[in-house]
N, C-alpha and C positions, 0 to 999 in steps of 0.2 A: 250732229254729222261731222262739223269741222274736225272734232278731236278725235273722233271715230276714225274717219279716212287717214287721219296722219298717225294712227297708233302704229307702233313697231309691234306689238302683241294684242291680240283680241281675246279678251279673256270673259267668259260668262260663269257666274258663280251663283247658284241657288242654295240658300241655307233656312233652317229651321229658325223660329225665334230664338232658340236656346243656341244656335251657332253650331249645330251639325250639319254637314253638307248633306246636298240632294243631288246638286249637279255640278261638275266643275268641267268647263270647255275651254282649252286655250288653243289659239294657233298662232303660229309666228307669221307676220304679214310679210316680212322681210328675211330679215337675219334669224337663226335659231335662238330660242333663249335659254338661260340655263337655271338649274335649280335655285339659285338664290333670286333671281326674278322671279321665279313661280312662288317661292314663299312670299315674296314681298306684294306680290299681286294678289296671294291668297289673304294675306294680313290686311291689305287694304279693303278687300271685298267683306271680310267679317265687320271690320270696322264700319264701313259704310252701311251694311245691310243692319248692324245694330243701332245705327242713327236712323233709318228708314222705319226699323220697327218701335223704335221709341215715339218717333212722331206720329206714325199710325197710332199707337197704344194713347197717345194724348188725344188726338182727333177725335178717338172712339169715347174716350173718358168725356170730352165737353159736348158729344151728341146725345148723351144719355139724358 
């Protein structure tokens, strides 16, 4: 909550396991954001989702 409430841009990104976009939703919470910030946020989202996918795959492999 602390990070979310202080965010200058609220960005929700949903991607497939192969990194294809399903949903991109971004809202400026204060000042508008530019294309460079959007690109950075999308890059961060892809990296974060890739890490989550790897963690989930590892957990499923252990569960077998």
